[in-house]
Backbone as a chain_set.jsonl record, in Angstrom:
{"seq": "MERMIIFCMLFFCCSMALTAAPYRIVKYKQLFKTIRQLEPIVKDKDVEMLHTPENPVDECLFTAVTCFQKGILKLQPANSQVNSTFNQTTKVLKNFTFSNPGKHCGSSCESYEKKTPKEFLKSFAKLINKVI", "coords": {"N": [[-50.276, -20.134, 6.586], [-49.587, -18.617, 4.43], [-48.812, -16.519, 5.331], [-46.536, -17.506, 6.079], [-44.944, -18.35, 3.833], [-44.835, -15.612, 2.458], [-43.43, -14.664, 4.336], [-40.898, -16.13, 4.347], [-40.212, -16.083, 1.521], [-39.663, -12.981, 1.488], [-37.499, -12.597, 3.526], [-35.506, -14.271, 2.143], [-35.178, -12.393, -0.145], [-34.365, -10.303, 0.603], [-31.701, -11.088, 2.371], [-30.42, -11.894, -0.378], [-30.338, -9.72, -1.468], [-28.657, -8.217, 0.532], [-26.24, -9.714, 0.231], [-25.402, -9.577, -2.501], [-22.665, -8.043, -4.032], [-22.189, -4.246, -4.819], [-22.877, -3.221, -7.931], [-21.459, -1.396, -8.811], [-18.657, -1.053, -7.314], [-17.682, -4.29, -7.303], [-17.148, -3.202, -10.579], [-15.218, -1.094, -9.955], [-13.212, -2.485, -8.867], [-12.348, -4.535, -10.589], [-11.365, -3.013, -12.641], [-9.263, -1.686, -11.108], [-7.755, -3.82, -10.955], [-6.907, -4.176, -13.872], [-5.528, -2.396, -14.122], [-3.299, -3.059, -12.625], [-2.484, -5.114, -14.194], [-1.434, -3.615, -16.096], [0.769, -2.179, -15.673], [3.316, -3.803, -15.746], [4.02, -4.21, -18.353], [4.055, -1.713, -19.41], [6.098, 0.845, -21.165], [8.777, 2.455, -19.622], [10.793, 3.945, -19.603], [12.689, 6.459, -21.784], [10.327, 8.05, -22.113], [7.81, 10.143, -22.304], [7.294, 11.937, -19.663], [4.062, 11.876, -17.109], [1.144, 13.443, -16.093], [0.655, 13.767, -12.8], [-1.947, 12.92, -11.111], [-2.427, 13.021, -6.951], [-3.291, 12.207, -4.373], [-6.072, 13.092, -4.325], [-8.653, 15.38, -3.138], [-12.096, 14.577, -2.033], [-13.619, 16.067, -3.414], [-12.537, 16.469, -5.662], [-11.928, 14.195, -7.052], [-13.255, 13.061, -9.492], [-12.003, 15.405, -11.605], [-9.318, 14.191, -11.349], [-9.27, 11.522, -12.103], [-10.297, 11.941, -14.887], [-8.015, 13.114, -15.867], [-6.254, 11.253, -15.232], [-7.161, 9.532, -17.685], [-6.72, 10.924, -19.76], [-4.048, 10.79, -19.615], [-3.439, 8.109, -20.116], [-3.65, 7.928, -22.578], [-1.126, 8.28, -23.588], [0.399, 6.655, -22.951], [2.904, 3.936, -23.549], [3.723, 0.202, -24.828], [6.106, -1.781, -23.627], [7.517, -3.497, -25.085], [7.247, -5.007, -28.622], [5.83, -7.755, -28.433], [4.223, -7.658, -26.423], [2.268, -5.946, -27.013], [-0.594, -6.216, -27.835], [-2.142, -7.254, -25.605], [-1.484, -4.998, -24.264], [-3.214, -3.129, -25.947], [-5.448, -3.739, -25.126], [-5.817, -3.884, -22.707], [-5.62, -0.866, -22.395], [-7.558, 0.157, -23.658], [-10.014, -0.809, -22.12], [-9.116, 0.857, -19.493], [-9.377, 3.252, -21.082], [-12.269, 3.747, -21.896], [-13.589, 3.777, -19.708], [-15.991, 5.055, -17.167], [-16.476, 7.17, -14.693], [-18.492, 7.249, -12.125], [-19.478, 8.775, -10.228], [-19.438, 12.44, -10.796], [-19.3, 14.437, -8.784], [-17.737, 17.744, -7.715], [-16.575, 20.196, -9.861], [-12.905, 20.948, -9.812], [-10.969, 23.491, -9.464], [-8.399, 23.312, -10.283], [-6.292, 22.024, -12.89], [-4.998, 18.974, -15.069], [-2.741, 19.561, -15.509], [-1.346, 20.954, -13.794], [-0.614, 19.273, -11.907], [2.49, 17.268, -10.717], [4.649, 15.807, -12.822], [5.281, 12.639, -13.444], [6.984, 9.084, -13.859], [5.742, 6.706, -16.155], [5.128, 3.906, -14.786], [5.115, 4.952, -12.194], [2.94, 6.853, -12.533], [0.389, 4.921, -13.271], [0.722, 3.414, -10.752], [-0.52, 5.438, -8.779], [-2.559, 5.87, -10.599], [-3.953, 3.482, -9.546], [-4.118, 3.542, -6.925], [-5.989, 5.268, -6.416], [-8.202, 4.302, -7.47], [-8.498, 2.371, -5.984], [-9.11, 4.07, -3.44], [-11.618, 4.837, -3.943], [-13.363, 2.499, -4.375]], "CA": [[-49.679, -20.479, 5.836], [-49.581, -18.177, 3.179], [-47.843, -15.399, 5.916], [-44.811, -18.096, 6.403], [-44.513, -17.958, 2.827], [-44.323, -14.815, 2.531], [-42.249, -14.175, 5.202], [-39.567, -16.807, 3.756], [-39.522, -14.669, 0.343], [-39.163, -11.749, 1.888], [-36.15, -13.07, 4.304], [-34.715, -14.638, 1.114], [-35.103, -11.754, -1.155], [-33.163, -9.493, 1.416], [-30.51, -12.045, 2.392], [-29.553, -12.055, -1.487], [-29.772, -8.226, -1.465], [-27.467, -7.674, 1.446], [-24.567, -10.299, -0.051], [-24.79, -9.285, -3.962], [-22.163, -6.943, -3.886], [-23.065, -3.341, -5.879], [-21.891, -3.099, -9.554], [-20.006, -0.427, -8.775], [-17.567, -1.874, -6.181], [-16.727, -4.798, -8.666], [-16.319, -2.724, -11.826], [-13.857, -0.416, -9.453], [-12.051, -4.131, -8.325], [-11.755, -4.737, -12.008], [-10.365, -1.578, -13.139], [-8.063, -1.866, -10.327], [-6.83, -5.464, -11.794], [-6.621, -4.161, -14.983], [-4.039, -1.295, -14.022], [-2.443, -3.68, -11.824], [-2.092, -6.245, -14.97], [-0.921, -2.927, -17.039], [1.814, -1.937, -14.844], [4.656, -4.535, -16.023], [4.019, -4.239, -19.602], [4.404, -0.234, -19.996], [7.656, 1.102, -21.575], [8.798, 3.076, -18.554], [12.11, 4.546, -20.19], [12.558, 7.218, -22.478], [8.982, 7.904, -22.356], [7.111, 11.272, -21.696], [6.482, 11.954, -18.506], [2.74, 12.022, -17.324], [0.984, 14.281, -14.746], [-0.164, 12.096, -12.029], [-2.827, 13.223, -9.449], [-1.645, 12.614, -6.083], [-4.288, 12.171, -3.108], [-6.978, 14.224, -4.385], [-9.592, 15.169, -2.222], [-13.081, 13.825, -2.713], [-14.591, 17.039, -4.551], [-11.835, 16.473, -6.995], [-11.83, 12.66, -7.626], [-13.758, 13.499, -11.269], [-10.849, 15.635, -12.458], [-8.221, 13.386, -11.177], [-9.818, 10.314, -13.164], [-9.982, 12.382, -16.3], [-6.688, 13.39, -15.916], [-5.668, 9.936, -15.354], [-7.31, 8.821, -18.61], [-5.971, 11.458, -20.422], [-2.295, 10.058, -19.558], [-3.502, 6.833, -20.674], [-3.552, 8.014, -23.751], [0.573, 8.247, -23.683], [1.425, 5.479, -22.39], [3.193, 2.608, -24.744], [4.111, -1.007, -24.593], [7.024, -2.231, -23.236], [7.871, -4.313, -26.159], [6.273, -5.426, -29.618], [5.497, -8.819, -27.575], [3.151, -7.284, -25.178], [1.18, -5.179, -27.7], [-2.103, -7.092, -28.056], [-2.162, -7.112, -24.339], [-1.371, -3.694, -23.715], [-4.369, -2.355, -26.875], [-6.928, -4.648, -24.841], [-6.005, -3.367, -21.279], [-5.611, 0.712, -22.138], [-8.768, 0.415, -24.105], [-10.701, -1.06, -20.703], [-8.967, 2.089, -18.595], [-10.204, 4.677, -21.711], [-13.535, 3.536, -21.685], [-13.724, 3.887, -17.947], [-16.766, 6.255, -16.819], [-16.843, 7.542, -13.512], [-19.875, 7.403, -12.159], [-19.984, 10.042, -9.168], [-18.648, 13.613, -10.892], [-19.407, 15.574, -7.868], [-17.609, 19.424, -8.02], [-14.994, 20.474, -10.605], [-11.99, 21.576, -9.648], [-10.328, 24.508, -10.474], [-7.19, 22.997, -10.855], [-6.051, 21.183, -14.233], [-3.964, 17.827, -15.153], [-1.242, 19.955, -15.683], [-0.881, 21.404, -12.625], [-0.018, 18.176, -10.938], [3.637, 16.943, -10.843], [4.774, 14.719, -13.691], [5.664, 11.27, -13.306], [6.982, 8.043, -14.863], [4.416, 5.588, -16.393], [4.802, 3.245, -14.007], [4.599, 5.654, -10.701], [1.544, 7.21, -12.743], [-0.294, 3.673, -13.028], [0.664, 3.022, -9.138], [-1.001, 6.67, -8.322], [-4.204, 5.639, -10.858], [-4.462, 2.021, -8.664], [-4.504, 4.26, -5.24], [-7.396, 6.381, -6.667], [-9.17, 3.411, -7.527], [-8.441, 1.962, -4.122], [-9.467, 4.771, -2.528], [-13.003, 5.038, -4.794], [-13.874, 1.321, -3.583]], "C": [[-48.566, -20.131, 4.817], [-48.329, -16.955, 4.111], [-46.223, -16.147, 6.016], [-44.254, -18.08, 5.09], [-43.992, -16.582, 2.284], [-43.221, -14.059, 3.041], [-40.677, -14.784, 4.579], [-39.14, -16.083, 2.524], [-39.243, -13.775, 0.361], [-37.941, -11.89, 2.383], [-35.167, -13.269, 2.895], [-34.199, -13.707, 0.054], [-33.687, -10.462, -0.361], [-32.018, -9.904, 1.84], [-29.531, -11.864, 0.978], [-29.301, -10.525, -1.735], [-28.53, -7.717, -0.946], [-26.272, -8.603, 0.443], [-24.29, -10.257, -1.349], [-23.986, -7.773, -3.704], [-22.23, -5.668, -4.792], [-22.118, -3.438, -7.148], [-20.874, -2.36, -9.378], [-18.96, -0.652, -8.112], [-16.929, -2.875, -7.27], [-16.782, -4.12, -9.794], [-14.962, -1.876, -11.368], [-12.971, -1.316, -9.203], [-11.774, -4.302, -9.921], [-10.944, -3.936, -12.736], [-8.994, -1.473, -12.205], [-7.348, -2.961, -10.559], [-6.328, -5.2, -12.842], [-5.148, -3.31, -14.844], [-3.019, -1.512, -13.471], [-1.491, -4.822, -13.134], [-1.458, -5.053, -16.235], [0.468, -2.582, -17.017], [3.666, -2.644, -15.341], [4.59, -4.396, -17.437], [4.029, -2.831, -20.458], [5.787, 0.1, -20.151], [7.547, 2.5, -20.331], [10.365, 4.176, -19.148], [12.0, 5.162, -21.32], [11.358, 7.396, -23.326], [9.046, 9.853, -21.494], [6.49, 10.979, -20.473], [4.816, 12.772, -18.439], [2.385, 12.732, -15.928], [0.0, 13.678, -14.136], [-0.326, 13.117, -10.613], [-2.2, 12.774, -8.072], [-2.717, 12.966, -4.896], [-5.17, 13.382, -3.189], [-8.022, 14.222, -3.243], [-10.699, 14.822, -2.997], [-13.775, 14.811, -3.776], [-13.9, 16.872, -5.763], [-11.581, 15.145, -7.648], [-12.114, 12.638, -9.247], [-12.714, 13.879, -12.262], [-9.716, 14.713, -12.248], [-8.367, 12.284, -12.083], [-9.577, 10.855, -14.374], [-8.407, 12.329, -16.457], [-5.549, 11.82, -16.183], [-5.88, 9.105, -17.264], [-7.028, 9.394, -19.91], [-4.668, 11.037, -20.682], [-2.388, 8.701, -20.069], [-3.161, 6.567, -21.817], [-2.057, 8.027, -24.81], [1.372, 7.562, -23.763], [1.835, 4.636, -23.959], [3.802, 1.739, -24.332], [5.362, -0.91, -24.247], [8.003, -2.494, -24.49], [6.507, -4.739, -27.209], [5.529, -6.923, -28.948], [4.517, -8.503, -26.692], [2.191, -6.593, -25.634], [-0.132, -5.433, -27.604], [-2.553, -6.773, -26.753], [-2.793, -5.571, -24.241], [-2.809, -2.79, -24.171], [-5.436, -2.784, -25.798], [-6.697, -3.939, -23.456], [-5.902, -1.841, -21.362], [-7.152, 0.705, -22.804], [-10.155, 0.056, -22.942], [-10.89, 0.37, -20.046], [-9.461, 3.452, -19.565], [-11.258, 4.714, -21.376], [-14.269, 3.618, -20.602], [-14.614, 4.82, -17.781], [-16.828, 5.78, -15.162], [-17.648, 8.07, -12.98], [-20.248, 8.201, -11.149], [-18.866, 11.61, -9.823], [-18.321, 14.239, -10.019], [-19.004, 16.656, -8.328], [-16.305, 19.204, -9.01], [-14.35, 21.334, -10.114], [-11.581, 22.594, -10.265], [-9.053, 24.003, -11.011], [-7.005, 22.051, -11.963], [-4.981, 19.996, -14.197], [-2.618, 18.795, -15.224], [-0.476, 20.793, -14.516], [-0.186, 20.668, -11.652], [1.175, 17.523, -11.675], [3.449, 15.858, -11.928], [5.436, 13.513, -12.866], [5.877, 10.386, -14.215], [6.02, 7.367, -15.296], [3.945, 5.142, -15.235], [4.223, 3.614, -12.34], [3.124, 6.619, -11.217], [0.523, 5.985, -12.688], [-0.644, 3.61, -11.367], [-0.477, 4.051, -8.382], [-2.279, 6.271, -8.681], [-4.891, 4.756, -9.63], [-5.128, 2.83, -7.565], [-5.491, 4.794, -5.573], [-8.297, 5.499, -6.774], [-9.443, 2.824, -6.135], [-9.099, 2.69, -3.322], [-11.133, 5.007, -2.864], [-13.768, 3.881, -4.05], [-14.313, 1.524, -1.993]], "O": [[-47.505, -20.635, 4.448], [-47.241, -16.633, 3.633], [-45.127, -15.587, 6.026], [-43.055, -17.805, 5.04], [-42.89, -16.459, 1.75], [-42.437, -13.24, 2.561], [-39.647, -14.132, 4.407], [-38.032, -15.563, 2.39], [-38.548, -13.322, -0.548], [-37.077, -11.307, 1.729], [-34.23, -12.51, 2.648], [-33.165, -13.921, -0.579], [-32.596, -10.044, -0.747], [-31.113, -9.077, 1.729], [-28.308, -11.729, 1.021], [-28.215, -10.118, -2.148], [-27.645, -7.078, -1.515], [-25.39, -7.909, -0.062], [-23.212, -10.719, -1.721], [-24.49, -6.718, -3.32], [-22.377, -6.098, -5.936], [-20.913, -3.68, -7.22], [-19.694, -2.546, -9.675], [-18.023, -0.171, -8.749], [-15.974, -2.567, -7.982], [-16.01, -4.817, -10.453], [-13.919, -1.855, -12.021], [-11.797, -0.961, -9.312], [-10.608, -4.079, -10.247], [-9.936, -4.268, -13.36], [-7.875, -1.206, -12.643], [-6.15, -2.922, -10.28], [-5.28, -5.788, -13.108], [-4.046, -3.559, -15.332], [-2.004, -0.816, -13.49], [-0.32, -5.197, -13.061], [-1.026, -5.553, -17.273], [1.236, -2.629, -17.978], [4.768, -2.101, -15.265], [5.762, -4.581, -17.763], [4.017, -2.724, -21.684], [6.623, -0.313, -19.347], [6.604, 3.276, -20.179], [10.516, 5.291, -18.648], [11.234, 4.619, -22.116], [11.177, 7.147, -24.518], [9.771, 10.449, -20.698], [5.587, 10.193, -20.188], [4.377, 13.686, -19.138], [3.07, 12.664, -14.908], [-1.068, 13.215, -14.536], [0.361, 13.663, -9.75], [-1.266, 11.99, -8.244], [-2.859, 14.153, -4.601], [-5.134, 14.376, -2.464], [-8.225, 13.242, -2.527], [-10.653, 14.711, -4.222], [-14.367, 14.421, -4.782], [-14.463, 17.069, -6.839], [-11.037, 15.082, -8.75], [-11.294, 12.252, -10.08], [-12.42, 13.273, -13.292], [-9.104, 14.495, -13.294], [-7.458, 12.14, -12.901], [-8.675, 10.351, -15.043], [-7.781, 11.52, -17.141], [-4.606, 11.522, -16.915], [-5.063, 8.406, -17.863], [-7.035, 8.755, -20.962], [-4.206, 10.928, -21.818], [-1.352, 8.162, -20.458], [-2.609, 5.555, -22.249], [-1.88, 7.889, -26.02], [2.5, 7.521, -24.256], [1.279, 4.704, -25.056], [4.586, 2.022, -23.426], [5.889, 0.158, -24.559], [9.005, -1.842, -24.785], [5.313, -4.806, -26.916], [4.321, -6.918, -29.189], [3.956, -9.478, -26.192], [1.189, -6.456, -24.932], [-0.796, -4.501, -27.151], [-3.45, -5.931, -26.721], [-3.938, -5.126, -24.175], [-3.434, -2.052, -23.41], [-6.369, -1.991, -25.667], [-7.695, -3.305, -23.115], [-6.118, -1.342, -20.258], [-7.935, 1.449, -22.214], [-11.197, 0.706, -23.027], [-11.939, 1.002, -19.929], [-9.847, 4.497, -19.041], [-11.576, 5.577, -20.559], [-15.496, 3.532, -20.583], [-14.174, 5.844, -18.303], [-17.068, 4.711, -14.6], [-17.805, 9.283, -13.116], [-21.459, 8.415, -11.089], [-17.738, 11.8, -9.369], [-17.204, 14.758, -10.043], [-19.582, 17.003, -9.358], [-15.39, 18.383, -8.96], [-14.829, 22.442, -9.874], [-11.737, 22.734, -11.478], [-8.7, 24.29, -12.154], [-7.774, 21.094, -11.873], [-4.116, 20.043, -13.322], [-1.517, 18.375, -14.87], [0.703, 21.141, -14.452], [0.59, 21.101, -10.799], [1.121, 17.23, -12.87], [2.447, 15.149, -12.022], [6.005, 13.608, -11.778], [5.304, 10.478, -15.301], [5.091, 7.489, -14.498], [2.933, 5.513, -14.639], [3.43, 3.037, -11.596], [2.337, 7.03, -10.365], [-0.337, 6.191, -11.833], [-1.745, 3.704, -10.823], [-1.231, 3.595, -7.523], [-3.171, 6.179, -7.838], [-5.886, 5.042, -8.963], [-6.332, 2.838, -7.309], [-6.219, 4.81, -4.58], [-9.353, 5.753, -6.195], [-10.452, 2.876, -5.433], [-9.736, 2.134, -2.428], [-11.845, 5.37, -1.927], [-14.658, 4.142, -3.24], [-14.731, 0.567, -1.341]]}, "num_chains": 1, "name": "protein.A"}
């Protein structure tokens, strides 16, 4: 009887561990959703173009995420009506920490092509989707 109870407990614990999504994946999915929420409320005309990492190799992911976080600081809200939503959303993106530092690339943020804020955010979303 004791063996049966232990087996059932072990089976239950293993099944729960396999079905629970890892915290990291949930965090990145939420970050992806946050980026998508920011896209329609960001100012895209008459603004500074941003250095946008495109398709970085796996070793350069940390550098690319750092470049995106620096670019987030330069974004502006489309109008004053979306200012509070914009501020909350950018705060989440600024405080995001990438958990896999890997190797630091020799390239800097300035080596990437400059693009509009909306293209910048689409590339950031694509990078996060790649990490997921």
